[in-house]
N, C-alpha and C positions, 0 to 999 in steps of 0.2 A: 277243850280248846275252842276259842271263839272264831266266828266267821267274820272276815273283814269286808266291810261295806262302805262304798263311797256314796254319800248323799250330795249330789251336785245340783243345787237349786239356783234360784234367781229371786227377783223381787216380787214375783207372783207366787210361785211355789217355793217357799224358803227352804233352805237346807234342813232346818230344824223341823219343819212340817213333814218332810220326807222321813227324817229320822224317827220322829214320833210315830208315824204311821207304820213304819217297818217294825218298830219295837212292839207296838200293839198287836200287829198281825202275827208275829212269830212267838209271842209269849215269852217263855223262860229260856229260849235258846240263846246262848251267849253270843253277843255281837260286839265287834269293834267297829264303830261307825265313825268315819271321817266326814267332814263337811267341807264343801267347796261352794263359793258364791260367784255366780256369773252376773253380768250387768243388765241383762234384759229385764224389763222393757225400756229402761233408761238408755241402754245401748242396743241398737237394732240387731236382730239376728240376721244371718245371711249365709252364704256358702262358706264352708270350711273344708278346704281340699276338695274331695269329690262328693261330699254330702251337702244337702241344702238345709236351710232354716235351722242353723246351729249357732250356738254362742260359745265364746271362749276360743282357745287355740289348741292345736294338737299338743304342743309342749306342756300346756297346763294340765291337760288330761293325762298325758303320759306320766307326769310327775305325781299327780294325785292318785293314779291307779296302780302304783307300784305295790305289789303284794296283795292287791284287792281282788276278791273273788266275785263280788256282786256290785253293780253300779245302778243306782236309781237317779234319774235326771229328767229334765224336761227338754232342754235344748243342748245339753252337752254332746259334742260330736263323737261318733265312733267311726273312725276311718281305717283304711288298710294300714297306715303307718302306726296308728295307735294300737291296733290289734297286734301288729308285729312286735311292738315294744312292751306289751302287757300280757305276758303268757299266763298269768294267774287268773285272768278274768274268765269267768264261765257264764255269767248271766248279766245282760245289759237290759235294763227296763227303762223305756222312755214313756213319760206320761202324756204323750201326744196321742191324737186319734189314730195315727199311723207312724211307722218307724222312719220318718223322713230324715232324721238326723243320724241314721245309721247306714253304713255300707253293708247291706244284708248278705250279699254274696261273700264278701271278705269275712264277715262274722261266721258264716256257715263253714267256710274253709278252715277257720281257726277253732271251730267247735264251740263257739259262743252263742248261746240262745238269746234271741232278741224278743222282748215282750213290749207291748204297747197298751194303750188305755182307750179302747173304742167306746164311744158314747159318753165320754167324760163331760162334754159340754152340751149335750143334746137339749137338756131342759133350758139352760141359760140362753142358747141360741134360738130356741123356739120362742121363748118369752121376748127376746130382743126383736125377733122378726115381727111379732105382734105389736111391739112398741112402734117400730118404724111404719108398719102397715097402717095402724090407726092414725099415727101422726100425718102420714102422707094423704090418707083418705080425707082427713079433716083440715088440711091446710095449715097444720101447726107450724111448719118451718117458716113460711112467709109471714104469718101473723105474729109469731114470736119475734122475728127480725124487725118487723114494723114497730112493735111496741118498744123494743130496745132502742130504736131510733127516735122514740117519742111520737110516733105516728099512730093515730087511732082511725082506722078506715071502716066506715059503715058499709061500704059496698061489698064486703065479704058476705053480707046477707043476701046479695043478689042471687036469684035462682041459678044463674049460669055459673056462679063461683062458689055456691054452697058445697060443702063436703057431702060424702055419702056414708050411710050407716052400714054396719056389717049385717045386721038382721035382715034377711031376705035377699041379700046380695049374693051373686054367684062369684065364688073365689076359686081360681085355678092354681093348683100346686104342681110344679114340675119337679118330681122327685118325691118319694114316699118312704124315706128311710127313717132313722131314729128321730131326726129333727122334723121332717115333713109330716110324719104321722102324728107327732105331738101338736104341731100347728093345726092339722086337720081336726083333731079332737076339740081343741079350744074353739076354733071357728064354728064347728058344728054346734057346740054348746051355746054359742052366741047367736045362733039362728041362721048362719050362712048356708047356702047351697054349695057344697065343696066338690070340685072336680079334680081328678088326679090323672097326670100322665106320667107313667113309670113303666117301662117295658118289663121290669123284673118283679112287679107286684102281682100277687095272686088275688083274685076277686074276694076270697075269704078273708084276706088281710084287711080289707076295707071295712068289714064288719058293720055294714049299714051306715057308715059315717060319710063315705064319699062315693062318687061315681067315677069309674075308670073310663077315660076317653082318649082319643088320639090327640096329638099336640095341636093339629089344626082346629079340631073341634073345641079344645080347651081355650085357645086364643079367641076364637069367634064368640064364645059364650060368656067368657069371664070378664067382669068389670074390674077385678083385682087379680093380678098374677104374681105369684111369689116363687122364686127359684130355690130349689133344694137339691139339685143334681150334683154329682161329682164331675170333675173335669176329665174328660176322655177325648179321644180323637173324634168321637161322634158328637159330643156335647159342646166342644169348644166353639164359641161364637154362635151357639144355637139360636139366640134371640137377637135378631138384627132388624133392619128397616122393614123388610117384608112381614116379619112376624108382628112387629109393633103396629104396623098399618092394618093388620087383620083384627086387632083388638077394637072393641067399641070406642068411639071417640070419647075422650074424657076419662079414660081408664087410669088405673094406678099400677105401678110396677115396683116390685120389691126384690132385693137381692142381698141375702146374708150368707150366700154360699161361697162362690168364687168369682172374682172379677172376670176371668177368662170366658165365662159363659155368655157374656153380654157385650154388644156393641154400644159403648157409652156415647159415641158421637151421634148414633141414631137416637139414643135416649134424649140427648140434649135438644136435637132437632124436634123431637116429638113433644117435649115439654114446652119449647118455644112456640110451636104451632098450635098447641092445645090438644093434639092427639092424645097425649097423656096429661092428666090434670095434676098428677103428683107422682113422686117416686121416692123410695126409701132405700138407701144403700149403706152397707157396712163394709163392703169390699170393692176394690177398684183395680183397674188394669195396671196401675202403677201406684205403689204405696211407699212413702206418703204421696198424697195428691200433689202434682206439680203446681207451683204458683201460676196463675193465669189459666188454669183449667176451666173449661166451659161449665163443668159441673158446679163450680163454686158460685156461679151467678145464675144458673138455670132456674127458672121459676118453678116452684112446687117441689123442689128437691130437699129432702131431709137426709143429712149425712152424718155418719158417726165413724170414728177412725179404727175400724176393725176390732171392735170391743165386744161383739155379740157373745163370744165364748168366755168373757171375763167376769166371773163372779167369785165371791169367797167360797161358795159351795163347790164350784168347779175345782178350785185349788185342793180342797180337802178330798173331794171325790177322786180326782186324778191320782193323788198320793195313795189313797186307799186301794185303788185298782191295782197299781203296780206292786204295792206292799203285799197284796194278796198272792201275787205270783211269786214273790220272794219267799213267802211262807210255804207255798206249795213246792217250790224248788228244794227248800231245806228239808221238807218232809218226804221228798222223793216222789211226789205226786205229779200227775200230768199238769202242765201249765195251761191256764185258761185262755190266755191271749198271746200265744207265741207265734211269731211270724215265720220261724224256721224250725218247726218241731222235729225235723229229721235229725238235728244235731244231738238230740237227747235219746235217740233209739239205741238201745243197748247200753246206755250209760248207767 
């Protein structure tokens, strides 16, 4: 008898990609895979009932999950109403870095294990961070815009407006998780002096790559600062006017983590005053950026539309991670990335 699986994909991780990854992971185990296509990223995700960052509707999921035991998805919602109407569902795998599109409490009450895909985009985001960091440090945003307007400015070679090299420069990283640690290794290989502020990092984790310091010391010493922290009550708005003022004049600030970490009005003021010579941002307090935002005209700002985690390799890696837990589930093995493992005790 075959196991029924729903592959609910979108235009980034397509349903067929999920299906192929599951088939490869489980081998010869008979599967009945249904496919469902959501509109993201052509259609923005958002709240669906009580869950956030989801695509589609509850009715779509309820219909597609009839008789289904396993669901693999990226943005498909898992709400209390869906769970109440899909009694055959036992495993819900979201290929996100966390189960943000699932009502975890309701899933646990209904005996549904929820898995996710930590680290899926760590390499892509680290590389994109370096892209923005280098572009902001060398004034690529403004010079590119000038050339597109047909303007060739020689004064970019003035000492006061020249960019800075990474080699020999002190770079501070706020956060040293899967992404921050990759950025640190790349910067160290480029000759940077790397400082790290992360209350959860152990000295042995730095492995001679970086120096652990307080946030105040990091800001005072770093010519370039890059944010890699999670948003918590302690980190929300952690970089504002006072923190930017503590940085050396003409510094560079980069954020590919979360918009809520940073006061963007303070950033715009610092770019306009010259306290910051450049900034690179992939995340913002409001997405899409509203028309008329100061960020769109701030000097030295290099902006991308929340694409740091978007690479073809990420799509395949995310599908493989969740497919691996599907295979473990079918073999009766412990799941590698389960957010509520208590539902499987005694199963």
